[in-house]
C-alpha positions, 0 to 999 in steps of 0.5 A: 520495666522500663526505665521511666516505669521504675523511676514513677515507681520510685517517686510514688514510694517517696510520695508515700512515705512522705504522705505517711510521714506527714499523717503520722505527724499529724496524727502524734501533734494531735495525740501530743495536743490532746495529752497536753490539753487533759494535763492542763485540765487536771491541773487546773482541777488538781489546783481547785482541790489543793491549796496552792503551795502544792501547785508548783509540784502538779506543775512540774508533773506538767512540764515532764509530761510535755517533755515526754510528748516533744521527746516522742514527737521528735522520735516520730520525726526521726523515723519518718526521715529514716523511711524516707531516706530509705525509700530515696535510697532504693529509688537511686539504686533503682535508676542506677539499675535501670540506667545499667539495664539501658546500657546494656540493651545499648550495647547490645543493639549495638552488637548486633547491627555491627554483627549485621553489616558484618554479615551482610558484607560476608554475604554480599562478599560471597554473592560477589565471588560466586558471581565472579565465578560464573562469569569467569566460568562463562568466559 
């Protein structure tokens, strides 16, 4: 897998995590909104069924429900941030690994080039020595 493929895969993973996080937050927000709507409807129904003196207790219950819903939403946001951070961390590690692989490949190519040049010099030296020996022998 090439460096660019690794980067693309890493970015795809990050995009997927962010999309999942946004979808999750939208779902959570929908649940919170639905929960609050039901709580308001319940409160209104209870206030009609009970004398006004009982309303503060009902409002306190609604407030607690809203606090729980907000806490759940914050927890989900924290989870998404951790997940996204993990994907970004893995992407950074993949990029570091790919860079190390590229450096190693460049070193290997450089060594092979030097080895090829050295081999060519050796062959030229041997050919020159053989040619000189033949010339000396002929003379």
